[in-house]
ChimeraX commands (.cxc) that place a marker at each C-alpha (Angstrom):
marker #1 position -22.22,1.95,5.89 radius 0.5
marker #1 position -19.19,-0.44,6.51 radius 0.5
marker #1 position -17.03,3.17,7.45 radius 0.5
marker #1 position -19.29,3.77,10.21 radius 0.5
marker #1 position -19.05,-0.13,12.08 radius 0.5
marker #1 position -16.39,-0.82,14.63 radius 0.5
marker #1 position -13.24,-1.74,13.56 radius 0.5
marker #1 position -12.97,-5.23,14.55 radius 0.5
marker #1 position -15.98,-5.66,11.91 radius 0.5
marker #1 position -14.48,-3.04,9.46 radius 0.5
marker #1 position -11.58,-6.13,9.63 radius 0.5
marker #1 position -14.07,-8.53,8.58 radius 0.5
marker #1 position -15.42,-7.03,6.03 radius 0.5
marker #1 position -11.84,-5.72,4.88 radius 0.5
marker #1 position -10.73,-9.44,4.25 radius 0.5
marker #1 position -14.52,-10.46,2.64 radius 0.5
marker #1 position -14.01,-7.55,0.32 radius 0.5
marker #1 position -9.81,-7.73,-0.49 radius 0.5
marker #1 position -10.50,-11.73,-0.77 radius 0.5
marker #1 position -12.91,-10.71,-4.01 radius 0.5
marker #1 position -9.62,-9.74,-5.78 radius 0.5
marker #1 position -8.11,-13.57,-6.92 radius 0.5
marker #1 position -5.21,-11.46,-7.84 radius 0.5
marker #1 position -4.31,-9.97,-4.45 radius 0.5
marker #1 position -5.39,-13.33,-3.06 radius 0.5
marker #1 position -2.58,-15.10,-4.74 radius 0.5
marker #1 position 0.09,-12.85,-4.34 radius 0.5
marker #1 position -0.58,-12.58,-0.51 radius 0.5
marker #1 position 0.02,-16.24,-0.63 radius 0.5
marker #1 position 3.31,-15.94,-2.45 radius 0.5
marker #1 position 4.43,-13.11,-0.74 radius 0.5
marker #1 position 4.61,-15.27,2.53 radius 0.5
marker #1 position 6.43,-17.98,0.18 radius 0.5
marker #1 position 8.60,-15.06,-0.37 radius 0.5
marker #1 position 9.71,-15.32,3.28 radius 0.5
marker #1 position 11.07,-11.47,3.47 radius 0.5
marker #1 position 11.42,-9.67,6.74 radius 0.5
marker #1 position 8.86,-7.49,7.70 radius 0.5
marker #1 position 7.07,-7.70,4.54 radius 0.5
marker #1 position 3.68,-6.59,3.75 radius 0.5
marker #1 position 1.46,-6.28,0.20 radius 0.5
marker #1 position 0.68,-2.65,0.49 radius 0.5
marker #1 position -0.79,0.44,-0.68 radius 0.5
marker #1 position -2.87,0.75,-3.71 radius 0.5
marker #1 position -3.85,-2.70,-4.51 radius 0.5
marker #1 position -5.63,-2.71,-1.12 radius 0.5
marker #1 position -7.49,0.63,-0.84 radius 0.5
marker #1 position -8.20,0.42,-4.84 radius 0.5
marker #1 position -9.98,-3.16,-4.19 radius 0.5
marker #1 position -12.46,-1.82,-1.40 radius 0.5
marker #1 position -12.84,0.94,-4.07 radius 0.5
marker #1 position -13.81,-0.99,-6.62 radius 0.5
marker #1 position -16.27,-3.57,-4.50 radius 0.5
marker #1 position -17.78,-0.34,-2.88 radius 0.5
marker #1 position -18.79,1.06,-5.99 radius 0.5
marker #1 position -19.76,-2.19,-7.56 radius 0.5
marker #1 position -16.36,-2.08,-10.33 radius 0.5
marker #1 position -14.99,-5.72,-10.92 radius 0.5
marker #1 position -12.51,-5.87,-7.84 radius 0.5
marker #1 position -9.33,-5.58,-9.86 radius 0.5
marker #1 position -10.02,-2.50,-12.16 radius 0.5
marker #1 position -7.75,0.02,-12.63 radius 0.5
marker #1 position -4.97,-1.52,-10.45 radius 0.5
marker #1 position -1.59,-0.59,-11.97 radius 0.5
marker #1 position 0.24,-3.14,-9.48 radius 0.5
marker #1 position 0.84,-4.62,-6.43 radius 0.5
marker #1 position 3.58,-3.46,-3.95 radius 0.5
marker #1 position 5.41,-5.47,-1.54 radius 0.5
marker #1 position 7.44,-3.91,0.87 radius 0.5
marker #1 position 9.76,-5.39,2.95 radius 0.5
marker #1 position 12.87,-4.41,5.83 radius 0.5
marker #1 position 16.26,-5.85,6.11 radius 0.5
marker #1 position 18.72,-2.85,7.51 radius 0.5
marker #1 position 21.26,-6.02,7.19 radius 0.5
marker #1 position 22.12,-5.15,3.73 radius 0.5
marker #1 position 21.27,-1.97,2.29 radius 0.5
marker #1 position 23.59,-2.63,-0.96 radius 0.5
marker #1 position 21.04,-2.41,-4.39 radius 0.5
marker #1 position 22.35,-6.06,-5.07 radius 0.5
marker #1 position 20.47,-7.37,-2.12 radius 0.5
marker #1 position 17.64,-5.42,-3.22 radius 0.5
marker #1 position 18.25,-6.78,-6.71 radius 0.5
marker #1 position 18.62,-10.32,-5.58 radius 0.5
marker #1 position 15.36,-10.05,-3.38 radius 0.5
marker #1 position 13.56,-8.99,-6.71 radius 0.5
marker #1 position 15.11,-11.32,-9.16 radius 0.5
marker #1 position 13.87,-14.16,-6.44 radius 0.5
marker #1 position 10.43,-12.75,-6.55 radius 0.5
marker #1 position 10.36,-11.94,-10.19 radius 0.5
marker #1 position 10.54,-16.46,-9.95 radius 0.5
marker #1 position 8.14,-16.99,-7.19 radius 0.5
marker #1 position 5.17,-14.44,-8.70 radius 0.5
marker #1 position 5.73,-15.60,-12.32 radius 0.5
marker #1 position 2.44,-16.48,-14.01 radius 0.5
marker #1 position 0.61,-13.99,-11.72 radius 0.5
marker #1 position -1.84,-11.71,-13.78 radius 0.5
marker #1 position -0.15,-8.28,-12.33 radius 0.5
marker #1 position 2.80,-6.87,-12.14 radius 0.5
marker #1 position 4.39,-7.06,-8.61 radius 0.5
marker #1 position 7.17,-4.67,-7.64 radius 0.5
marker #1 position 9.17,-5.02,-4.27 radius 0.5
marker #1 position 11.13,-3.05,-2.50 radius 0.5
marker #1 position 13.59,-2.91,0.24 radius 0.5
marker #1 position 12.39,-0.04,2.83 radius 0.5
marker #1 position 15.61,0.14,4.84 radius 0.5
marker #1 position 16.74,1.58,1.45 radius 0.5
marker #1 position 14.54,4.45,0.77 radius 0.5
marker #1 position 16.59,7.25,2.33 radius 0.5
marker #1 position 19.54,6.46,-0.25 radius 0.5
marker #1 position 17.08,7.62,-3.42 radius 0.5
marker #1 position 13.86,9.30,-2.28 radius 0.5
marker #1 position 15.36,12.64,-2.13 radius 0.5
marker #1 position 16.78,12.63,-5.55 radius 0.5
marker #1 position 13.73,11.12,-6.96 radius 0.5
marker #1 position 11.12,13.48,-5.09 radius 0.5
marker #1 position 13.44,16.38,-4.11 radius 0.5
marker #1 position 12.45,16.28,-0.24 radius 0.5
marker #1 position 15.24,14.04,2.17 radius 0.5
marker #1 position 13.91,11.20,3.59 radius 0.5
marker #1 position 15.46,9.86,7.22 radius 0.5
marker #1 position 15.84,5.86,7.17 radius 0.5
marker #1 position 13.04,4.30,7.65 radius 0.5
marker #1 position 12.96,1.64,11.08 radius 0.5
marker #1 position 10.49,-0.87,9.95 radius 0.5
marker #1 position 8.22,-1.05,7.05 radius 0.5
marker #1 position 5.87,0.15,9.00 radius 0.5
marker #1 position 7.00,3.63,9.37 radius 0.5
marker #1 position 7.36,3.76,5.86 radius 0.5
marker #1 position 3.90,2.64,5.05 radius 0.5
marker #1 position 3.06,5.76,7.66 radius 0.5
marker #1 position 4.60,8.05,5.27 radius 0.5
marker #1 position 2.54,7.49,2.08 radius 0.5
marker #1 position 0.97,11.10,0.86 radius 0.5
marker #1 position -2.48,10.08,1.80 radius 0.5
marker #1 position -3.61,8.52,5.18 radius 0.5
marker #1 position -6.15,6.30,3.21 radius 0.5
marker #1 position -3.43,4.81,1.36 radius 0.5
marker #1 position -1.45,3.83,5.22 radius 0.5
marker #1 position -2.42,0.28,4.49 radius 0.5
marker #1 position -0.80,-3.04,4.59 radius 0.5
marker #1 position -1.32,-6.26,4.79 radius 0.5
marker #1 position 0.66,-10.04,5.24 radius 0.5
marker #1 position -0.66,-13.65,5.52 radius 0.5
marker #1 position 1.88,-15.02,8.74 radius 0.5
marker #1 position 1.66,-18.66,9.47 radius 0.5
marker #1 position -1.54,-20.59,9.88 radius 0.5
marker #1 position -3.01,-18.34,7.41 radius 0.5
marker #1 position -3.82,-15.85,9.96 radius 0.5
marker #1 position -4.36,-12.04,8.50 radius 0.5
marker #1 position -2.07,-9.18,9.90 radius 0.5
marker #1 position -3.89,-5.75,9.20 radius 0.5
marker #1 position -2.10,-2.86,9.54 radius 0.5
marker #1 position -4.00,0.10,9.20 radius 0.5
marker #1 position -2.62,3.17,11.52 radius 0.5
marker #1 position -5.60,5.60,10.38 radius 0.5
marker #1 position -7.67,3.08,10.71 radius 0.5
marker #1 position -10.47,1.60,7.75 radius 0.5
marker #1 position -12.77,4.27,7.83 radius 0.5
marker #1 position -11.47,6.80,5.36 radius 0.5
marker #1 position -10.84,3.44,2.98 radius 0.5
marker #1 position -14.96,2.22,3.02 radius 0.5
marker #1 position -16.21,5.62,2.69 radius 0.5
marker #1 position -14.17,6.91,-0.27 radius 0.5
marker #1 position -12.40,9.81,1.65 radius 0.5
marker #1 position -8.82,10.59,0.24 radius 0.5
marker #1 position -7.11,12.74,3.03 radius 0.5
marker #1 position -3.77,13.98,2.94 radius 0.5
marker #1 position -0.59,12.84,4.87 radius 0.5
marker #1 position 1.79,15.50,4.94 radius 0.5
marker #1 position 4.74,14.47,7.17 radius 0.5
marker #1 position 6.95,13.50,4.11 radius 0.5
marker #1 position 5.84,13.73,0.55 radius 0.5
marker #1 position 5.16,16.89,-1.55 radius 0.5
marker #1 position 2.14,18.58,-1.94 radius 0.5
marker #1 position 2.64,17.69,-5.26 radius 0.5
marker #1 position 2.40,13.91,-5.60 radius 0.5
marker #1 position -0.88,13.74,-3.42 radius 0.5
marker #1 position -2.46,16.26,-5.85 radius 0.5
marker #1 position -1.29,14.43,-8.88 radius 0.5
marker #1 position -2.15,11.29,-7.27 radius 0.5
marker #1 position -5.72,12.34,-6.61 radius 0.5
marker #1 position -6.67,13.73,-9.99 radius 0.5
marker #1 position -5.32,10.25,-11.47 radius 0.5
marker #1 position -7.56,8.22,-8.96 radius 0.5
marker #1 position -10.73,10.86,-9.59 radius 0.5
marker #1 position -10.52,10.23,-12.86 radius 0.5
marker #1 position -11.29,6.26,-12.55 radius 0.5
marker #1 position -13.28,7.01,-9.20 radius 0.5
marker #1 position -15.16,9.53,-9.47 radius 0.5
marker #1 position -16.86,8.57,-6.06 radius 0.5
marker #1 position -13.86,9.63,-4.23 radius 0.5
marker #1 position -14.47,12.60,-1.90 radius 0.5
marker #1 position -10.87,14.18,-2.11 radius 0.5
marker #1 position -9.63,16.90,0.81 radius 0.5
marker #1 position -7.41,19.36,0.40 radius 0.5
marker #1 position -3.46,19.67,1.50 radius 0.5
marker #1 position -3.80,21.87,4.23 radius 0.5
marker #1 position -1.95,25.13,4.58 radius 0.5
marker #1 position 1.56,25.18,6.12 radius 0.5
marker #1 position 2.11,21.33,5.54 radius 0.5
marker #1 position 5.21,19.55,4.26 radius 0.5
marker #1 position 5.83,21.05,0.51 radius 0.5
marker link #1:1,2 radius 0.2
marker link #1:2,3 radius 0.2
marker link #1:3,4 radius 0.2
marker link #1:4,5 radius 0.2
marker link #1:5,6 radius 0.2
marker link #1:6,7 radius 0.2
marker link #1:7,8 radius 0.2
marker link #1:8,9 radius 0.2
marker link #1:9,10 radius 0.2
marker link #1:10,11 radius 0.2
marker link #1:11,12 radius 0.2
marker link #1:12,13 radius 0.2
marker link #1:13,14 radius 0.2
marker link #1:14,15 radius 0.2
marker link #1:15,16 radius 0.2
marker link #1:16,17 radius 0.2
marker link #1:17,18 radius 0.2
marker link #1:18,19 radius 0.2
marker link #1:19,20 radius 0.2
marker link #1:20,21 radius 0.2
marker link #1:21,22 radius 0.2
marker link #1:22,23 radius 0.2
marker link #1:23,24 radius 0.2
marker link #1:24,25 radius 0.2
marker link #1:25,26 radius 0.2
marker link #1:26,27 radius 0.2
marker link #1:27,28 radius 0.2
marker link #1:28,29 radius 0.2
marker link #1:29,30 radius 0.2
marker link #1:30,31 radius 0.2
marker link #1:31,32 radius 0.2
marker link #1:32,33 radius 0.2
marker link #1:33,34 radius 0.2
marker link #1:34,35 radius 0.2
marker link #1:35,36 radius 0.2
marker link #1:36,37 radius 0.2
marker link #1:37,38 radius 0.2
marker link #1:38,39 radius 0.2
marker link #1:39,40 radius 0.2
marker link #1:40,41 radius 0.2
marker link #1:41,42 radius 0.2
marker link #1:42,43 radius 0.2
marker link #1:43,44 radius 0.2
marker link #1:44,45 radius 0.2
marker link #1:45,46 radius 0.2
marker link #1:46,47 radius 0.2
marker link #1:47,48 radius 0.2
marker link #1:48,49 radius 0.2
marker link #1:49,50 radius 0.2
marker link #1:50,51 radius 0.2
marker link #1:51,52 radius 0.2
marker link #1:52,53 radius 0.2
marker link #1:53,54 radius 0.2
marker link #1:54,55 radius 0.2
marker link #1:55,56 radius 0.2
marker link #1:56,57 radius 0.2
marker link #1:57,58 radius 0.2
marker link #1:58,59 radius 0.2
marker link #1:59,60 radius 0.2
marker link #1:60,61 radius 0.2
marker link #1:61,62 radius 0.2
marker link #1:62,63 radius 0.2
marker link #1:63,64 radius 0.2
marker link #1:64,65 radius 0.2
marker link #1:65,66 radius 0.2
marker link #1:66,67 radius 0.2
marker link #1:67,68 radius 0.2
marker link #1:68,69 radius 0.2
marker link #1:69,70 radius 0.2
marker link #1:70,71 radius 0.2
marker link #1:71,72 radius 0.2
marker link #1:72,73 radius 0.2
marker link #1:73,74 radius 0.2
marker link #1:74,75 radius 0.2
marker link #1:75,76 radius 0.2
marker link #1:76,77 radius 0.2
marker link #1:77,78 radius 0.2
marker link #1:78,79 radius 0.2
marker link #1:79,80 radius 0.2
marker link #1:80,81 radius 0.2
marker link #1:81,82 radius 0.2
marker link #1:82,83 radius 0.2
marker link #1:83,84 radius 0.2
marker link #1:84,85 radius 0.2
marker link #1:85,86 radius 0.2
marker link #1:86,87 radius 0.2
marker link #1:87,88 radius 0.2
marker link #1:88,89 radius 0.2
marker link #1:89,90 radius 0.2
marker link #1:90,91 radius 0.2
marker link #1:91,92 radius 0.2
marker link #1:92,93 radius 0.2
marker link #1:93,94 radius 0.2
marker link #1:94,95 radius 0.2
marker link #1:95,96 radius 0.2
marker link #1:96,97 radius 0.2
marker link #1:97,98 radius 0.2
marker link #1:98,99 radius 0.2
marker link #1:99,100 radius 0.2
marker link #1:100,101 radius 0.2
marker link #1:101,102 radius 0.2
marker link #1:102,103 radius 0.2
marker link #1:103,104 radius 0.2
marker link #1:104,105 radius 0.2
marker link #1:105,106 radius 0.2
marker link #1:106,107 radius 0.2
marker link #1:107,108 radius 0.2
marker link #1:108,109 radius 0.2
marker link #1:109,110 radius 0.2
marker link #1:110,111 radius 0.2
marker link #1:111,112 radius 0.2
marker link #1:112,113 radius 0.2
marker link #1:113,114 radius 0.2
marker link #1:114,115 radius 0.2
marker link #1:115,116 radius 0.2
marker link #1:116,117 radius 0.2
marker link #1:117,118 radius 0.2
marker link #1:118,119 radius 0.2
marker link #1:119,120 radius 0.2
marker link #1:120,121 radius 0.2
marker link #1:121,122 radius 0.2
marker link #1:122,123 radius 0.2
marker link #1:123,124 radius 0.2
marker link #1:124,125 radius 0.2
marker link #1:125,126 radius 0.2
marker link #1:126,127 radius 0.2
marker link #1:127,128 radius 0.2
marker link #1:128,129 radius 0.2
marker link #1:129,130 radius 0.2
marker link #1:130,131 radius 0.2
marker link #1:131,132 radius 0.2
marker link #1:132,133 radius 0.2
marker link #1:133,134 radius 0.2
marker link #1:134,135 radius 0.2
marker link #1:135,136 radius 0.2
marker link #1:136,137 radius 0.2
marker link #1:137,138 radius 0.2
marker link #1:138,139 radius 0.2
marker link #1:139,140 radius 0.2
marker link #1:140,141 radius 0.2
marker link #1:141,142 radius 0.2
marker link #1:142,143 radius 0.2
marker link #1:143,144 radius 0.2
marker link #1:144,145 radius 0.2
marker link #1:145,146 radius 0.2
marker link #1:146,147 radius 0.2
marker link #1:147,148 radius 0.2
marker link #1:148,149 radius 0.2
marker link #1:149,150 radius 0.2
marker link #1:150,151 radius 0.2
marker link #1:151,152 radius 0.2
marker link #1:152,153 radius 0.2
marker link #1:153,154 radius 0.2
marker link #1:154,155 radius 0.2
marker link #1:155,156 radius 0.2
marker link #1:156,157 radius 0.2
marker link #1:157,158 radius 0.2
marker link #1:158,159 radius 0.2
marker link #1:159,160 radius 0.2
marker link #1:160,161 radius 0.2
marker link #1:161,162 radius 0.2
marker link #1:162,163 radius 0.2
marker link #1:163,164 radius 0.2
marker link #1:164,165 radius 0.2
marker link #1:165,166 radius 0.2
marker link #1:166,167 radius 0.2
marker link #1:167,168 radius 0.2
marker link #1:168,169 radius 0.2
marker link #1:169,170 radius 0.2
marker link #1:170,171 radius 0.2
marker link #1:171,172 radius 0.2
marker link #1:172,173 radius 0.2
marker link #1:173,174 radius 0.2
marker link #1:174,175 radius 0.2
marker link #1:175,176 radius 0.2
marker link #1:176,177 radius 0.2
marker link #1:177,178 radius 0.2
marker link #1:178,179 radius 0.2
marker link #1:179,180 radius 0.2
marker link #1:180,181 radius 0.2
marker link #1:181,182 radius 0.2
marker link #1:182,183 radius 0.2
marker link #1:183,184 radius 0.2
marker link #1:184,185 radius 0.2
marker link #1:185,186 radius 0.2
marker link #1:186,187 radius 0.2
marker link #1:187,188 radius 0.2
marker link #1:188,189 radius 0.2
marker link #1:189,190 radius 0.2
marker link #1:190,191 radius 0.2
marker link #1:191,192 radius 0.2
marker link #1:192,193 radius 0.2
marker link #1:193,194 radius 0.2
marker link #1:194,195 radius 0.2
marker link #1:195,196 radius 0.2
marker link #1:196,197 radius 0.2
marker link #1:197,198 radius 0.2
marker link #1:198,199 radius 0.2
marker link #1:199,200 radius 0.2
marker link #1:200,201 radius 0.2
marker link #1:201,202 radius 0.2
view
């Protein structure tokens, strides 16, 4: 099983698996051309591609959108983020998927109103990825100069390959985790969903 391989071998398999999703590859390539600071394609489009391949589904099946995070702490205005979003709309024109671009330096300005819990300002895109509701979601990939892949996976890759959804109670409320878990399990019933721990953030 891939989830039992050493991490360097898991990284090789991860790239092979993700490259089966043609839309994801195109998003990565165009994302690099966009040139946003500290950018990553992240979350669902990555681990769901793995889930699809592991379970014998088409690589892009059920993927709602493709998230691209970046970090620009020099200008926290909505206008600056909107300029990046509009430029991305041009760069990703013709891609057969919705690509959502967000400046993670601004998340603390709206997160509390949306989710009901305060969010301290992030110091990097990686810090934002660290705060996803499930450790399985904490995954980011980008293309660097020369086509080298940069992979950020603070909790490793074993759970991703093993179809294990593990809570990450550092920021998101329990309800966010349980809602996502229920939705994903209807599409990928092979998932093992671990319970939110007692005493975790609520």
